[in-house]
Structure formats: C-alpha cells, structure tokens
C-alpha positions as a Markdown table, in Angstrom:
| # | Residue | x | y | z |
|---|---|---|---|---|
| 1 | Met | 0.0 | 0.0 | 0.0 |
| 2 | Ile | 2.8 | 2.4 | 0.9 |
| 3 | Gln | 6.5 | 2.3 | 0.0 |
| 4 | Val | 8.9 | 4.8 | 1.5 |
| 5 | Glu | 12.5 | 4.5 | 0.1 |
| 6 | Asn | 15.6 | 6.4 | 1.2 |
| 7 | Leu | 13.6 | 9.3 | 2.5 |
| 8 | Val | 15.7 | 12.4 | 3.5 |
| 9 | Lys | 14.5 | 15.7 | 4.8 |
| 10 | Lys | 16.7 | 18.5 | 6.2 |
| 11 | Tyr | 16.1 | 21.8 | 8.0 |
| 12 | Gly | 19.2 | 23.8 | 7.4 |
| 13 | Gly | 22.0 | 21.8 | 8.8 |
| 14 | His | 19.7 | 19.5 | 10.9 |
| 15 | Val | 18.8 | 16.1 | 9.3 |
| 16 | Ala | 15.2 | 15.4 | 10.5 |
| 17 | Val | 14.8 | 12.2 | 8.4 |
| 18 | Asp | 17.9 | 10.2 | 7.5 |
| 19 | Asp | 17.6 | 7.7 | 4.6 |
| 20 | Leu | 14.4 | 6.2 | 5.9 |
| 21 | Thr | 13.0 | 3.1 | 4.2 |
| 22 | Phe | 9.9 | 1.0 | 5.1 |
| 23 | Thr | 6.8 | -0.7 | 3.6 |
| 24 | Val | 3.3 | -0.6 | 4.9 |
| 25 | Glu | 0.9 | -3.5 | 4.1 |
| 26 | Glu | -2.8 | -2.9 | 3.3 |
| 27 | Gly | -5.5 | -3.2 | 6.1 |
| 28 | Lys | -3.1 | -3.1 | 9.1 |
| 29 | Ile | -2.5 | -0.6 | 11.8 |
| 30 | Tyr | 1.1 | 0.6 | 12.0 |
| 31 | Gly | 2.7 | 2.6 | 14.8 |
| 32 | Phe | 5.4 | 5.2 | 14.5 |
| 33 | Leu | 7.1 | 5.1 | 17.9 |
| 34 | Gly | 9.9 | 7.4 | 19.0 |
| 35 | Pro | 10.9 | 10.3 | 21.3 |
| 36 | Asn | 10.1 | 13.9 | 20.7 |
| 37 | Gly | 12.1 | 15.2 | 17.8 |
| 38 | Ala | 12.8 | 11.7 | 16.3 |
| 39 | Gly | 11.3 | 12.7 | 12.9 |
| 40 | Lys | 7.8 | 11.1 | 13.1 |
| 41 | Thr | 5.8 | 14.2 | 12.2 |
| 42 | Thr | 8.2 | 15.2 | 9.5 |
| 43 | Thr | 7.9 | 11.8 | 7.9 |
| 44 | Met | 4.2 | 12.0 | 8.0 |
| 45 | Asn | 4.2 | 15.5 | 6.5 |
| 46 | Val | 6.3 | 14.3 | 3.6 |
| 47 | Met | 4.0 | 11.2 | 3.1 |
| 48 | Thr | 0.9 | 13.4 | 2.9 |
| 49 | Gly | 2.5 | 15.8 | 0.5 |
| 50 | Tyr | 2.4 | 18.6 | 3.0 |
| 51 | Ile | 6.1 | 19.2 | 2.7 |
| 52 | Ala | 8.6 | 18.1 | 0.0 |
| 53 | Ala | 11.5 | 15.7 | 0.7 |
| 54 | Asp | 15.1 | 16.5 | 0.0 |
| 55 | Gly | 15.6 | 12.9 | -1.3 |
| 56 | Gly | 13.9 | 9.5 | -1.7 |
| 57 | Thr | 10.5 | 8.5 | -2.8 |
| 58 | Val | 7.0 | 8.0 | -1.3 |
| 59 | Val | 4.5 | 5.8 | -3.3 |
| 60 | Ile | 0.9 | 5.7 | -2.1 |
| 61 | Asp | -1.2 | 2.9 | -3.7 |
| 62 | Gly | 1.0 | 3.0 | -6.8 |
| 63 | His | 1.1 | 6.8 | -7.0 |
| 64 | Asp | 4.3 | 8.8 | -6.4 |
| 65 | Ile | 3.5 | 11.7 | -4.0 |
| 66 | Leu | 5.8 | 14.0 | -6.1 |
| 67 | Lys | 4.9 | 12.9 | -9.6 |
| 68 | Glu | 1.2 | 12.2 | -9.1 |
| 69 | Pro | 0.3 | 14.4 | -6.0 |
| 70 | Leu | -3.4 | 14.6 | -6.6 |
| 71 | Lys | -3.9 | 10.8 | -7.1 |
| 72 | Ala | -1.7 | 10.1 | -4.1 |
| 73 | Lys | -3.4 | 12.6 | -1.8 |
| 74 | Ala | -6.8 | 11.2 | -2.8 |
| 75 | Cys | -5.8 | 8.0 | -1.1 |
| 76 | Ile | -5.0 | 9.7 | 2.2 |
| 77 | Gly | -7.0 | 10.9 | 5.1 |
| 78 | Tyr | -4.8 | 13.0 | 7.5 |
| 79 | Leu | -5.3 | 14.0 | 11.1 |
| 80 | Pro | -2.5 | 16.3 | 12.3 |
| 81 | Glu | -1.5 | 16.7 | 16.0 |
| 82 | Val | -3.6 | 19.9 | 16.0 |
| 83 | Pro | -6.9 | 19.0 | 14.1 |
| 84 | Pro | -7.5 | 21.4 | 11.2 |
| 85 | Leu | -11.0 | 22.7 | 12.3 |
| 86 | Tyr | -13.0 | 25.9 | 11.7 |
| 87 | Pro | -14.2 | 26.8 | 15.2 |
| 88 | Asp | -17.1 | 29.0 | 14.1 |
| 89 | Met | -18.7 | 26.2 | 12.0 |
| 90 | Thr | -21.0 | 23.6 | 13.5 |
| 91 | Val | -19.9 | 20.0 | 13.3 |
| 92 | Arg | -22.3 | 19.2 | 10.4 |
| 93 | Glu | -21.3 | 22.3 | 8.4 |
| 94 | Phe | -17.7 | 21.5 | 8.8 |
| 95 | Leu | -18.0 | 17.9 | 7.7 |
| 96 | Leu | -20.1 | 18.8 | 4.7 |
| 97 | Phe | -17.4 | 21.4 | 3.8 |
| 98 | Ala | -14.6 | 18.7 | 4.3 |
| 99 | Ala | -16.6 | 16.3 | 2.1 |
| 100 | Glu | -16.9 | 18.8 | -0.7 |
| 101 | Leu | -13.1 | 19.5 | -0.5 |
| 102 | Lys | -12.5 | 15.8 | -0.7 |
| 103 | Lys | -14.7 | 15.7 | -3.9 |
| 104 | Val | -17.3 | 13.4 | -2.4 |
| 105 | Pro | -20.2 | 13.4 | -5.0 |
| 106 | Lys | -22.9 | 16.0 | -4.1 |
| 107 | Ala | -25.6 | 13.4 | -4.0 |
| 108 | Glu | -23.6 | 11.3 | -1.4 |
| 109 | Arg | -22.3 | 14.0 | 0.9 |
| 110 | Lys | -25.2 | 14.1 | 3.4 |
| 111 | Gln | -25.3 | 10.3 | 3.7 |
| 112 | Arg | -21.5 | 10.1 | 4.1 |
| 113 | Val | -21.5 | 12.9 | 6.8 |
| 114 | Asn | -24.3 | 11.1 | 8.6 |
| 115 | Glu | -22.4 | 7.8 | 8.6 |
| 116 | Met | -19.3 | 9.5 | 10.0 |
| 117 | Met | -21.2 | 11.2 | 12.8 |
| 118 | Glu | -22.8 | 7.9 | 13.7 |
| 119 | Lys | -19.6 | 6.0 | 13.6 |
| 120 | Leu | -17.8 | 8.6 | 15.8 |
| 121 | Asn | -20.7 | 9.3 | 18.2 |
| 122 | Leu | -21.1 | 12.9 | 17.0 |
| 123 | Val | -24.8 | 13.0 | 16.2 |
| 124 | Glu | -25.7 | 14.8 | 19.4 |
| 125 | Met | -23.1 | 17.4 | 18.7 |
| 126 | Glu | -23.9 | 18.0 | 15.0 |
| 127 | Asn | -25.4 | 21.5 | 15.6 |
| 128 | Arg | -22.9 | 22.7 | 18.1 |
| 129 | Leu | -20.2 | 25.2 | 17.2 |
| 130 | Ile | -16.8 | 23.4 | 17.1 |
| 131 | Lys | -15.2 | 26.0 | 19.4 |
| 132 | Asn | -17.7 | 24.9 | 22.2 |
| 133 | Leu | -16.6 | 21.2 | 22.0 |
| 134 | Ser | -14.3 | 19.5 | 24.4 |
| 135 | Lys | -10.9 | 18.3 | 23.4 |
| 136 | Gly | -12.1 | 14.8 | 23.0 |
| 137 | Tyr | -15.0 | 15.7 | 20.7 |
| 138 | Arg | -12.7 | 18.0 | 18.6 |
| 139 | Gln | -10.4 | 15.0 | 18.1 |
| 140 | Arg | -13.5 | 13.0 | 16.9 |
| 141 | Val | -14.4 | 15.7 | 14.5 |
| 142 | Gly | -10.8 | 15.8 | 13.2 |
| 143 | Leu | -10.9 | 12.1 | 12.7 |
| 144 | Ala | -14.3 | 12.3 | 10.9 |
| 145 | Gln | -12.9 | 14.9 | 8.4 |
| 146 | Ala | -10.0 | 12.5 | 7.7 |
| 147 | Leu | -12.5 | 9.7 | 7.1 |
| 148 | Val | -15.3 | 11.5 | 5.2 |
| 149 | Gly | -13.6 | 10.9 | 1.8 |
| 150 | Asn | -13.3 | 7.2 | 2.5 |
| 151 | Pro | -9.5 | 7.1 | 2.1 |
| 152 | Lys | -7.5 | 3.9 | 1.7 |
| 153 | Val | -4.8 | 5.3 | 4.0 |
| 154 | Leu | -5.4 | 7.0 | 7.3 |
| 155 | Ile | -2.5 | 8.9 | 8.8 |
| 156 | Leu | -2.9 | 10.0 | 12.5 |
| 157 | Asp | -0.3 | 12.2 | 14.2 |
| 158 | Glu | -0.5 | 11.9 | 18.0 |
| 159 | Pro | -4.3 | 11.4 | 18.0 |
| 160 | Met | -4.6 | 10.9 | 21.8 |
| 161 | Val | -2.6 | 13.9 | 23.0 |
| 162 | Gly | -4.5 | 15.9 | 25.7 |
| 163 | Leu | -7.3 | 13.3 | 26.1 |
| 164 | Asp | -8.4 | 12.0 | 29.4 |
| 165 | Pro | -8.1 | 8.3 | 30.2 |
| 166 | Lys | -11.7 | 7.6 | 29.2 |
| 167 | Gln | -11.3 | 9.5 | 25.9 |
| 168 | Ile | -8.1 | 7.7 | 25.2 |
| 169 | Ile | -9.8 | 4.2 | 25.6 |
| 170 | Glu | -12.7 | 5.4 | 23.3 |
| 171 | Met | -10.2 | 6.7 | 20.7 |
| 172 | Arg | -8.3 | 3.4 | 20.8 |
| 173 | Asp | -11.5 | 1.5 | 20.1 |
| 174 | Leu | -12.4 | 3.8 | 17.2 |
| 175 | Ile | -9.0 | 3.3 | 15.6 |
| 176 | Lys | -9.0 | -0.5 | 16.1 |
| 177 | Gly | -12.4 | -0.6 | 14.4 |
| 178 | Leu | -10.8 | 1.1 | 11.3 |
| 179 | Ala | -8.4 | -1.9 | 10.7 |
| 180 | Gly | -9.3 | -3.9 | 7.5 |
| 181 | Glu | -11.3 | -1.1 | 6.0 |
| 182 | His | -8.4 | 1.3 | 6.0 |
| 183 | Thr | -4.6 | 1.2 | 6.4 |
| 184 | Val | -3.7 | 3.2 | 9.5 |
| 185 | Ile | -0.5 | 4.8 | 10.4 |
| 186 | Leu | -0.4 | 6.1 | 14.0 |
| 187 | Ser | 2.4 | 8.2 | 15.4 |
| 188 | Ser | 3.0 | 8.5 | 19.1 |
| 189 | His | 5.7 | 8.6 | 21.8 |
| 190 | Ile | 3.4 | 7.0 | 24.3 |
| 191 | Leu | 4.2 | 3.3 | 24.5 |
| 192 | Ser | 0.8 | 2.1 | 25.8 |
| 193 | Glu | -1.0 | 3.7 | 22.9 |
| 194 | Ile | 1.1 | 1.9 | 20.3 |
| 195 | Ser | 1.2 | -1.5 | 22.0 |
| 196 | Ala | -2.6 | -1.5 | 22.6 |
| 197 | Val | -3.6 | -0.5 | 19.1 |
| 198 | Cys | -1.0 | -1.4 | 16.5 |
| 199 | Asp | -0.3 | -4.7 | 14.6 |
| 200 | His | 3.2 | -3.5 | 13.6 |
| 201 | Ile | 5.6 | -1.1 | 15.2 |
| 202 | Met | 8.3 | 1.0 | 13.7 |
| 203 | Ile | 10.7 | 2.7 | 16.2 |
| 204 | Ile | 12.2 | 5.9 | 14.8 |
| 205 | Ser | 15.3 | 7.3 | 16.4 |
| 206 | Lys | 17.1 | 10.4 | 15.2 |
| 207 | Gly | 15.4 | 10.2 | 11.8 |
| 208 | Lys | 16.4 | 6.6 | 11.2 |
| 209 | Leu | 14.4 | 3.3 | 11.5 |
| 210 | Ala | 15.9 | 1.7 | 14.6 |
| 211 | Ala | 13.6 | -1.4 | 14.6 |
| 212 | Ser | 10.5 | -2.8 | 12.9 |
| 213 | Gly | 8.1 | -5.7 | 13.7 |
| 214 | Ser | 5.1 | -6.7 | 15.7 |
| 215 | Pro | 5.3 | -6.2 | 19.5 |
| 216 | Asp | 6.1 | -9.9 | 19.9 |
| 217 | Glu | 8.7 | -9.9 | 17.1 |
| 218 | Leu | 10.5 | -6.9 | 18.6 |
| 219 | Gln | 10.7 | -8.6 | 22.0 |
| 220 | Lys | 12.1 | -11.7 | 20.5 |
| 221 | Lys | 14.6 | -9.8 | 18.3 |
| 222 | Met | 15.8 | -7.7 | 21.3 |
| 223 | Gln | 15.7 | -10.4 | 23.9 |
| 224 | Gly | 19.1 | -12.0 | 23.3 |
| 225 | Ser | 20.0 | -14.6 | 25.8 |
| 226 | Ala | 17.1 | -15.6 | 28.0 |
| 227 | Glu | 17.8 | -14.8 | 31.6 |
| 228 | Leu | 16.3 | -17.0 | 34.4 |
| 229 | Leu | 15.5 | -15.3 | 37.8 |
| 230 | Val | 15.6 | -17.8 | 40.6 |
| 231 | Thr | 14.9 | -17.0 | 44.3 |
| 232 | Val | 16.2 | -19.6 | 46.8 |
| 233 | Ile | 16.8 | -20.0 | 50.5 |
| 234 | Gly | 20.6 | -20.3 | 51.2 |
| 235 | Gly | 23.9 | -18.6 | 50.8 |
| 236 | Gln | 25.9 | -17.5 | 47.8 |
| 237 | Glu | 28.9 | -19.9 | 48.4 |
| 238 | Gln | 26.6 | -22.9 | 48.5 |
| 239 | Ala | 24.8 | -21.8 | 45.4 |
| 240 | Cys | 28.1 | -21.2 | 43.5 |
| 241 | Ile | 29.0 | -24.9 | 44.1 |
| 242 | Val | 25.7 | -26.0 | 42.6 |
| 243 | Leu | 25.7 | -23.6 | 39.6 |
| 244 | Glu | 29.3 | -24.3 | 38.7 |
| 245 | Gly | 28.5 | -28.0 | 38.5 |
| 246 | Leu | 25.9 | -27.4 | 35.7 |
| 247 | Glu | 27.4 | -27.4 | 32.3 |
| 248 | Glu | 24.3 | -25.8 | 30.7 |
| 249 | Ile | 24.9 | -22.5 | 32.7 |
| 250 | Ser | 27.1 | -19.8 | 31.0 |
| 251 | Glu | 27.0 | -17.2 | 33.7 |
| 252 | Phe | 25.2 | -16.1 | 36.9 |
| 253 | Ser | 25.1 | -13.3 | 39.4 |
| 254 | Phe | 23.5 | -12.7 | 42.8 |
| 255 | Glu | 21.5 | -10.1 | 44.7 |
| 256 | Asp | 19.4 | -9.9 | 47.8 |
| 257 | Gly | 16.2 | -12.0 | 47.5 |
| 258 | Gly | 14.0 | -9.7 | 49.5 |
| 259 | Glu | 13.1 | -12.3 | 52.1 |
| 260 | Glu | 15.1 | -13.3 | 55.2 |
| 261 | Gly | 17.9 | -15.8 | 54.3 |
| 262 | Ser | 17.1 | -15.7 | 50.5 |
| 263 | Ile | 19.1 | -14.8 | 47.4 |
| 264 | Leu | 18.0 | -13.9 | 43.9 |
| 265 | Ile | 20.1 | -15.5 | 41.2 |
| 266 | His | 20.3 | -14.2 | 37.6 |
| 267 | Ile | 21.2 | -17.1 | 35.4 |
| 268 | Thr | 22.0 | -17.3 | 31.6 |
| 269 | Ser | 22.0 | -20.7 | 30.0 |
| 270 | Lys | 24.0 | -21.7 | 27.0 |
| 271 | Asp | 22.1 | -21.6 | 23.7 |
| 272 | Asp | 19.0 | -20.5 | 25.7 |
| 273 | Ala | 18.5 | -24.0 | 26.9 |
| 274 | Asp | 15.6 | -24.7 | 29.3 |
| 275 | Ile | 17.3 | -25.7 | 32.5 |
| 276 | Arg | 14.5 | -25.2 | 35.0 |
| 277 | Arg | 14.0 | -28.8 | 35.9 |
| 278 | Thr | 17.7 | -29.7 | 36.1 |
| 279 | Leu | 18.3 | -26.5 | 38.2 |
| 280 | Ser | 15.4 | -27.2 | 40.5 |
| 281 | Val | 16.6 | -30.7 | 41.2 |
| 282 | Ala | 20.2 | -29.6 | 41.8 |
| 283 | Leu | 19.3 | -26.7 | 44.2 |
| 284 | Ser | 16.8 | -28.8 | 46.1 |
| 285 | Gly | 19.3 | -31.7 | 46.4 |
| 286 | Ala | 21.8 | -29.2 | 47.9 |
| 287 | Gly | 19.3 | -28.2 | 50.6 |
| 288 | Met | 18.3 | -24.9 | 48.9 |
| 289 | Pro | 14.5 | -24.6 | 48.6 |
| 290 | Val | 13.4 | -22.8 | 45.4 |
| 291 | Leu | 10.9 | -20.0 | 46.2 |
| 292 | Ser | 10.3 | -18.8 | 42.7 |
| 293 | Met | 11.7 | -19.3 | 39.2 |
| 294 | Asn | 10.8 | -16.9 | 36.2 |
| 295 | His | 12.1 | -15.9 | 32.9 |
| 296 | Ser | 13.1 | -12.3 | 32.5 |
| 297 | Glu | 11.6 | -10.7 | 29.4 |
| 298 | Lys | 12.2 | -7.3 | 28.0 |
| 299 | Thr | 9.1 | -5.1 | 27.8 |
| 300 | Leu | 8.4 | -2.7 | 24.9 |
| 301 | Glu | 9.5 | 0.1 | 27.3 |
| 302 | Asp | 12.9 | -1.7 | 27.7 |
| 303 | Ile | 13.3 | -2.1 | 24.0 |
| 304 | Phe | 12.4 | 1.6 | 23.3 |
| 305 | Ile | 14.9 | 2.9 | 25.9 |
| 306 | Glu | 17.6 | 0.6 | 24.6 |
| 307 | Leu | 17.1 | 1.8 | 21.0 |
| 308 | Thr | 16.8 | 5.5 | 21.6 |
| 309 | Glu | 18.9 | 6.4 | 24.6 |
| 310 | Gly | 22.1 | 6.3 | 22.6 |
| 311 | Ala | 20.7 | 8.7 | 20.0 |
| 312 | Glu | 19.5 | 11.0 | 22.8 |
| 313 | Ala | 23.0 | 11.1 | 24.3 |
| 314 | Glu | 24.5 | 12.0 | 21.0 |
| 315 | Glu | 22.0 | 14.8 | 20.6 |
| 316 | Val | 22.9 | 16.2 | 24.0 |
| 317 | Glu | 26.6 | 15.9 | 23.1 |
| 318 | Glu | 26.0 | 17.8 | 19.8 |
| 319 | Glu | 24.1 | 20.5 | 21.7 |
| 320 | Glu | 26.9 | 20.9 | 24.2 |
| 321 | Glu | 29.5 | 21.1 | 21.5 |
| 322 | Thr | 27.4 | 23.7 | 19.7 |
| 323 | Glu | 27.1 | 25.7 | 23.0 |
| 324 | Val | 30.8 | 25.5 | 23.6 |
| 325 | Glu | 31.6 | 26.7 | 20.1 |
| 326 | Glu | 29.1 | 29.6 | 20.4 |
| 327 | Val | 30.7 | 30.6 | 23.8 |
| 328 | Glu | 34.2 | 30.4 | 22.2 |
| 329 | Glu | 33.1 | 32.5 | 19.2 |
| 330 | Thr | 31.6 | 35.1 | 21.6 |
| 331 | Val | 34.7 | 35.2 | 23.7 |
| 332 | Ser | 36.9 | 35.5 | 20.7 |
| 333 | Ala | 34.7 | 38.4 | 19.3 |
| 334 | Glu | 34.8 | 40.2 | 22.6 |
| 335 | Thr | 38.5 | 39.7 | 23.0 |
| 336 | Gly | 39.0 | 41.1 | 19.4 |
| 337 | Glu | 36.9 | 44.1 | 20.3 |
| 338 | Glu | 38.9 | 44.7 | 23.5 |
| 339 | Glu | 42.2 | 44.5 | 21.6 |
| 340 | Lys | 40.8 | 46.9 | 19.0 |
| 341 | Asp | 39.7 | 49.4 | 21.7 |
| 342 | Glu | 43.2 | 49.2 | 23.3 |
| 343 | Ser | 44.9 | 49.8 | 20.0 |
| 344 | Asp | 42.7 | 52.8 | 19.4 |
| 345 | Leu | 43.7 | 54.2 | 22.7 |
C-alpha cells in the first residue's frame, strides 16, 4: 500500500529524516514510535505531501507523491496533531465542507457525513459550534474529516494527545475498528497507545528506522539470551558450588532475594537451553529450597529505551558542543573588540 524508500528531509544543517525506508501493508495498523524530535511528524508531513522531501520517494497505492500528487493525496486521510478545524462552524457544516473539499459526489455528501457522525458518536453534537466542544470531541471531528472521503490510508499524528483516560480508551476502540477497511499509520511517543492499538511497530530514532516488527517480534529480536531469575533459601557460596557444576549455565550473578535468608540468582544458559527442571533438582538436592523461578523478558519500554537512549545522548553531546563553540566565538569576538579598543587608545 505504501512504499517509502531512502527518504531524506533536512532543515538547514539539521537532518530530520535520514535515509528512511519502510513498507506498509494494506489493512493493518502501523505505529510510529519514537521520542520527541525523532522525525515522526516530518515523515508524516512528507508522506501526505504537506512538505517536500530532499531525497527519496514515497509511493501511495502506486502513485508517487511528487509525480502524481493529486492521485496520491486522494488515497490519504490525515489528522495532524492539532486538528484542522474551523471553530465557528457547526460539526455538520464543517464535515459537509470537508466532504466537498475531498470531492465526495454531491448526492452522497449528506449520507456520508451522517455515517461519519454515527460512527464517531457525533450525532448529538452536529449543531454545536466546534469552538464549544471538548478536546475529545474535537479529536473525533478531526478524525471524521479525515475519514469522510473514505481514504484507503489514514495517517494520524499523536491522535490521543491531551485526552483524558476515558477519551483515550474510546479513541483506541475507534482506531481499532478502522483496521481492515483502512490502512492506518499512527504516530506517538506513548508506548501504551502503540502496543494497545498497532499490529506492527516502527521505532524511529534520530530520523532513522531503529527497529520494525510486531510487538512480539520486537521482543524476540531484542531479547538476546534468556535470563532466568531464581529466588532460593541459602547462601551464595553454596549456590556457586551447585551452579558451577551445571554445564548448561554460561554465567550467573547474585543479589538480595528480599526475604530473610534468601538470594536472587540471575542465570543465563548456553544456547537459551531450558534448565529449569535440572536446576530445581540440583538446588533442592543441595538443601536450597526454590521460592520462585521466572524468565526475565524485555518489555516494549525496555526495547524503546535501549534503541533510543544512545541517540538522545548523541543529541545532548552535539548541543553541548554547539554551545561551547558559540561561547568560544563570543569570547573571541569580545577579545578582538577589547584589543581593537586598546589599539585605538
């Protein structure tokens, strides 16, 4: 449905999107996940034709966004972070206006608007001025204008920002209901939104694609060696003797178990072998009762932090270097002025 290849967008000397490539399949919900400033909104603006790229291509349903902009844009419904609403119009007036802009046939406009208002629970608000609506209802109206043209692709930029918990749940349900009928791309930096709604996640960091896959696939990719967490009653010396006698264990470490006389053991097995039964028998045989035994798995939050914290550190270093250079330039300029003043004297 969507093919993005080698996309590049720069703002002066800042590279917002850096050689980004990905493919979006039809009928699924995709999530753009990344910290603020990662390039999510810029990528979406390029995909919708709102701004031009400095390099690369974006193809929507077979139409290049640069070579065939009208045909490509006809396939897209877009909800920016701040919904493009006219506050002095009523909900019905605005949606009829949006339908006309999206070239919905005149004979079908009223029916299409009625369908959108029913689908998004806006019927009771149809004659209210948009400026008098709550944040949640404004988001619904923004989503309705994106859908009124029945687009194949729906692009939503931070659709749940500023909503209360109840409104967030309602918006999630609305977006989930769009899968199949529409291909949805949803951007956010809130992990719970992405994991609860999306079939596929793309993590963007510093304008680049850091990882891509379903939530389960990302966890498997980033898991590495499975770690076993075992809480037992006993001492570290005794546990060392038992663990060193098991060939399947590659490494282990200890920390306090949280209960009197207990220790927590972090164990990594060779080739991710399942050693739970062997380990349990060995520890029990050594007089060390096992209180608990669990596999440690990385959450989506762990994966997100691991993939983006390095980039954030680089950004901080770049900012610090820039600040130092600016200070040095200022000092040099001031020194030069002082020397000039002294020579004038």
